[in-house]
Residue, then its C-alpha position, 0 to 999 in steps of 0.5 A: m499500499r505505502a508503495s503507492f504513496s507519493d513522495s510527500e506521503l513518504i516523507r510525512s510517514y517517516r517523519d511521523g516514525d514510519d521507517r519503512a517509508f524512508e525504505i521506500l523513498l531509497s528504493r525509488h530513487q536509489d538507481r537515479v541518485f548512484s547514476k548521477l554520483f557515478f557520472i560525476v566521479r567515474n568510480t564505482d566504489i567512490a560513488n557508492d561511499l558518496f551515495q551512502d554519504t548522501f542517504i546519511k545526510v538526506v536522513g538528518l536533514l529529513k529528521s531536523g526538519k530542514y526539508i521543506e516539502e514541495g513536491k520536488f524530493r527528487p531534485w532536492i536529493l540529487r542536488i545533495a548528491h551533486n554537492i556531496a560530489i563536488d565536496h569529494f573532489r575539493r577535499n581530496k583536490k584530486m583531478p583525474l588526467v587532463r585530455s586534449r579536446e578538439d573544442f577547448d584545451i587551455f593546457s595544449i599551449l604548453d607543449t614546449g617539445e623536448s623538456h627540461i626539468e626547469d621546463k617542467l617545474v614551470k609547467d607543472q606550476i602554470h597547471e597549479d595556477v590555472r586549476k586554482l583560478i577555476d576555484h574562483l569561477p561560479l560553482e555551476q562553471q567549474e563544475v562544467l569545466r571539470m566534467r568536460i576537461f577532466q572527466d572527459l564527459s560529453f555535453k549531453e552526459i553533463a546536462e544529465s548529471t547536472d539535471v540541466s538542458i545541453n544548451t545550458a551546459l553548453g552556455r555554463m562552458r562558454y562563460a567558464v572559458i571566457n571567465l577563465k581567460k579573463l582570470v589568467v590575464e588579471n592574475g598575470i599568469q603566462l601560458t608559456p614558460y618563455 
């Protein structure tokens, strides 16, 4: 019977002490939440850990009364999952390897041919400076830039993962590139070692 309840009804039941109501909510949304996390981190073990963190946070927020029911439980829980995944990257400061892209590769001009140790050190410093600048972009732009450049996701995958249209994902990427170029100039970063 409860399986036919809406998310709102299940949340009310859970708040009233019915733990089974939360189990139904979990089973109803777990595939979508896990898929979102996996799209972001591209690692099953990490996605599983973040999935658990997501639902621990959801339980805490539901029990504390911080969730205001507006019939938008799924977008709310997906936003929590998304934020937890982004926090994971911030905490670990792990960036997947940079891969060249036809449409944008800010690091492509760093190729100096035969590298000496000094060149490598300068190149590494430039990469680090640019990565730090990315943190100064608006969160939506950071996210799209990292997913596209560092995780090699298509704009379709980015759109699905962030619950926006492909045009919105493309627009965020465009503004991220524009803003990143401005930050490079404003911070006096030279993108070539010489």
